[in-house]
C-alpha positions as CSV (number, residue, x, y, z in Angstrom):
1,M,102.0,105.8,57.9
2,T,99.1,108.3,57.6
3,L,100.6,109.9,54.6
4,A,100.8,106.6,52.8
5,N,97.3,105.8,53.6
6,E,96.2,109.2,52.3
7,Q,98.1,108.7,49.0
8,N,96.7,105.3,48.4
9,G,93.1,106.5,49.1
10,S,93.4,109.4,46.7
11,A,94.9,107.1,44.1
12,A,92.0,104.7,44.5
13,R,89.4,107.5,44.3
14,S,90.9,108.8,41.0
15,D,91.1,105.4,39.4
16,E,88.9,105.3,36.2
17,R,87.8,101.7,36.7
18,L,85.9,102.7,39.8
19,K,83.9,105.4,38.1
20,K,80.2,104.9,38.1
21,V,78.8,104.3,34.6
22,S,75.1,104.6,33.6
23,T,73.1,101.4,33.2
24,L,72.8,102.0,29.3
25,T,76.6,102.3,29.0
26,G,77.1,99.2,31.0
27,I,74.7,97.1,28.9
28,L,76.2,98.5,25.7
29,R,79.7,97.5,26.9
30,R,78.8,93.9,27.5
31,P,80.4,91.5,25.0
32,E,77.3,89.4,24.7
33,L,75.5,92.2,23.1
34,G,76.7,91.3,19.6
35,A,75.5,87.7,20.0
36,V,72.0,88.9,21.1
37,A,71.8,91.6,18.4
38,G,72.7,88.9,15.7
39,L,70.1,86.5,17.1
40,V,67.5,89.2,16.9
41,L,68.4,90.1,13.3
42,V,68.3,86.5,12.2
43,T,64.9,85.9,13.9
44,V,63.5,89.1,12.3
45,F,64.8,88.0,8.9
46,F,63.1,84.6,9.1
47,L,59.9,86.1,10.4
48,L,59.7,88.4,7.4
49,T,60.9,85.8,4.7
50,A,59.9,82.4,5.9
51,N,56.7,80.5,4.9
52,P,53.9,81.3,7.6
53,A,53.3,77.6,7.9
54,M,56.7,77.3,9.5
55,F,55.7,79.0,12.7
56,T,52.7,76.8,13.3
57,L,52.8,74.0,16.0
58,A,53.4,71.3,13.2
59,G,56.2,73.4,11.7
60,V,58.0,73.9,14.9
61,V,57.8,70.2,15.9
62,N,59.1,69.3,12.4
63,F,62.1,71.5,13.0
64,M,62.8,70.7,16.6
65,A,62.7,66.9,16.3
66,P,66.0,66.5,14.5
67,A,67.5,69.4,16.5
68,A,66.8,67.6,19.7
69,Q,69.3,64.8,18.9
70,L,72.1,67.3,18.2
71,G,71.1,69.3,21.3
72,I,71.3,66.1,23.5
73,L,74.9,65.5,22.0
74,A,75.9,69.2,22.4
75,V,74.8,69.1,26.2
76,G,76.8,65.9,26.7
77,A,79.9,67.4,25.0
78,A,79.5,70.6,26.9
79,L,79.4,68.8,30.3
80,L,82.6,66.8,29.4
81,M,84.4,70.1,28.5
82,I,83.2,71.7,31.7
83,G,84.6,68.8,33.5
84,G,87.9,69.0,31.8
85,E,87.5,65.8,29.7
86,F,87.8,66.8,26.1
87,D,86.2,63.9,24.4
88,L,86.4,64.4,20.5
89,S,85.0,61.0,19.6
90,I,81.4,62.2,19.4
91,G,81.6,62.5,15.7
92,S,82.6,59.0,15.2
93,M,79.9,57.9,17.7
94,V,77.2,59.7,15.7
95,A,78.4,58.1,12.5
96,F,78.4,54.7,14.1
97,A,74.9,55.2,15.4
98,G,73.7,56.2,12.1
99,L,75.1,53.0,10.5
100,V,73.6,50.8,13.2
101,F,70.2,52.3,13.3
102,G,69.9,53.4,9.8
């Protein structure tokens, strides 16, 4: 019994998945890094090329007002998907609301 425990212990100690990695290596291995890097690149691109009036309070409000409607719909759809209810009728509801409210 002792021999089996010693063999399992040495196998666990030599496992590559249990090795300590540096913090930088851990951050670089994260799959979210690509999305964050892409967001930073797009933001820098728009900061360099966009009209300076876009980043004033009025410009941001102008941009966010229509985005708020889509954000509310996206949150609702995400909550349905998290709950396991895949409701694909959101597109038809948006079209119907556009017809009703003009």
